[in-house]
N, C-alpha and C positions, 0 to 999 in steps of 0.2 A: 487492583482494580477497584474503583469506587463506584458504588451503585451499579447501573447498567451501562455506563459509558465505557467504551473501550479505547485504548490508545495503541496505535501501531507505530513503531519507532524504526523505520528503515534508516539506514545510515548512508550518507553520500560522502564518498571519499575522493571524488573527482577533483582535479585541480582547476576545473573550469565549470562554467554554467552548463547545465544539461536539462533536457526535457524529460520529465518523469510522468508516467502514467501508472497509477495505483488502482487496481481493481480487486474486489472481493468476490470470491467464488465459494459455493458450497462443495461438498466432497463429490457430488455427481457432476461437477464441472459447469454448473449453471451460474452465470454472472448474477450476483446479488446487487452490487452497487459499484459505481466508480467513486473512489475515495478522493482522488486528486488527479488533475491533468494540467500541468503547468511547467514553466521553466523555473528550476530551483537553482539558487547560487550554490557554489561549492561549499561544503561544510556539513553540519549535522542538522537534520530536520525531523519533525514529528508530524505525522498525519493523524488527526483525530476524527473519530466518527462516533455516532450514537448508536449503540447496538440494542436499544430498548425494544425495538420492533422485531428483533431476530430471536429465534429459539436458541436456547443453550446448546452448545455443540462445537464441533470442529469446523473451521473455515480455512480457506487459503487466501492469502494476499499475494497477488502477482504484480510485480513491478517491472516495467519496461523503461529502460534508461537509454536515451539517445542524445547525440550531439546536435546542436543547431547547425553545425558545419557539415558533418558527414551523415551518411544514412546508416551507419553501424548502430545496432540496437543490442543492448545487453538485457537479459531477462533473469530475474531471480524470483523465487517463491518462498514465502514464509508461512508456517502454520500458525493459526490463531485459535485459541480455545476461549470460547465465550461461556462464562458461568454466571448465572444470576442467583 
């Protein structure tokens, strides 16, 4: 980690384009920010955000992945430790 900028690196392994929604939560479940909400092509992607306004600590990044064709949504959560 360089300075106070954080980098979240979720990986997309889908064989087709998918809609992604990445949100940041504190450990009490309060939504802090929406990091990205867009259609991503299949492959690997990095979502960047500036954590300079946040306190050092543990956060959760929740990703919801859905297809443009179906209403199926997959959800995964990644822990993020911010240290300044």
